[in-house]
C-alpha positions, -999 to 999 in steps of 0.1 A, spaced: 126 -161 -663 116 -195 -650 148 -190 -627 136 -150 -620 101 -163 -610 114 -190 -580 130 -166 -570 105 -144 -561 85 -175 -547 116 -177 -525 117 -149 -517 77 -139 -512 78 -171 -491 103 -157 -467 86 -124 -467 49 -153 -457 76 -167 -424 92 -134 -413 56 -119 -407 39 -149 -397 68 -142 -374 65 -109 -369 24 -119 -359 35 -143 -334 56 -125 -318 29 -96 -318 9 -122 -303 28 -134 -276 39 -102 -266 1 -79 -267 -4 -122 -243 28 -118 -219 13 -75 -216 -22 -83 -210 -10 -107 -179 10 -78 -163 -18 -56 -166 -42 -85 -147 -21 -87 -127 -12 -56 -124 -51 -54 -112 -57 -77 -99 -25 -60 -75 -46 -30 -69 -75 -46 -58 -57 -59 -32 -38 -34 -17 -72 -11 -18 -93 -34 0 -68 -43 23 -56 -1 23 -97 2 33 -104 -30 61 -75 -12 78 -89 20 79 -121 -4 93 -103 -17 117 -88 8 125 -115 32 136 -130 3 154 -101 0 172 -85 30 180 -117 56 189 -126 35 219 -87 30 235 -82 69 225 -110 80 240 -99 62 275 -67 75 276 -84 109 271 -101 103 305 -76 82 326 -53 119 314 -75 141 323 -91 125 354 -47 122 359 -43 158 352 -69 182 344 -66 205 314 -32 193 306 -36 155 310 -74 169 280 -48 187 263 -20 163 258 -37 136 250 -58 149 228 -32 162 210 -13 133 209 -39 113 202 -49 137 166 -5 127 159 -11 90 157 -43 97 140 -24 120 113 6 96 107 -15 57 108 -44 77 80 -8 93 63 5 51 62 -34 46 43 -28 69 15 4 62 11 -12 28 2 -32 43 -19 -15 60 -44 9 35 -47 -15 6 -53 -10 5 -91 20 6 -90 45 -28 -94 49 -45 -60 87 -37 -58 75 4 -59 45 -2 -25 74 -16 -10 97 16 -21 67 38 -8 62 20 21 93 14 38 101 51 28 74 70 39 70 56 70 111 69 72 90 102 69 70 100 92 92 86 119 110 115 109 83 145 109 74 130 143 105 133 159 109 170 150 77 176 160 82 159 190 115 177 193 97 213 188 73 204 223 103 206 244 100 233 251 56 246 252 36 250 281 3 244 292 -2 203 286 12 170 302 38 154 283 33 117 295 -4 132 289 9 132 252 34 105 250 1 75 262 -21 99 234 2 85 212 14 58 225 -23 43 224 -30 55 190 -5 36 172 -7 7 192 -41 4 186 -39 10 149 -6 -12 140 -28 -35 159 -58 -31 133 -38 -36 106 -27 -67 123 -62 -78 121 -71 -64 91 -46 -81 68 -56 -112 86 -89 -109 85 -90 -101 46 -88 -122 15 -50 -109 6 -36 -127 -22 2 -121 -14 17 -133 -46 -4 -128 -78 -6 -159 -109 -17 -144 -140 -42 -166 -162 -25 -178 -186 6 -189 -161 -23 -211 -147 -35 -228 -187 3 -235 -191 13 -248 -163 -20 -270 -164 -13 -280 -200 
């Protein structure tokens, strides 16, 4: 009976060790998942913060320059200049707002997915703008140079605003989970 009891004790000890190893592995996985969730949340906060700053700076820089462009186009070409520059500005604003919307939609995804959305969205935006410009090629009632300058001024102003927003916003480019910071300190 002692041999059977010893065997049962060894089996019970092995079960306890196996259970302890599973619990430790589960704890490590839970800590890793928690660290990844923390990094995703920090990344999303920084993308939302940058999108807000891009919108603020975009409006600050583009509105005055667009109004000046529309005014100059109106003086130089009359009503057709006004229509062309205003439509170009609307296209430029729409393009920039699509970028900010895509950033907000992709903020909770991993950074690699965010980059894929940004590059794919850029390609789609440029394709749509090209199609719109091709469709407007034979339309009368607006000045084509005013349209081009209206859109160009808007897009360049928003691009400058994006640069200013990125430089002035405290946006982390690398997010290190707190658990990794404490592991390296030890």
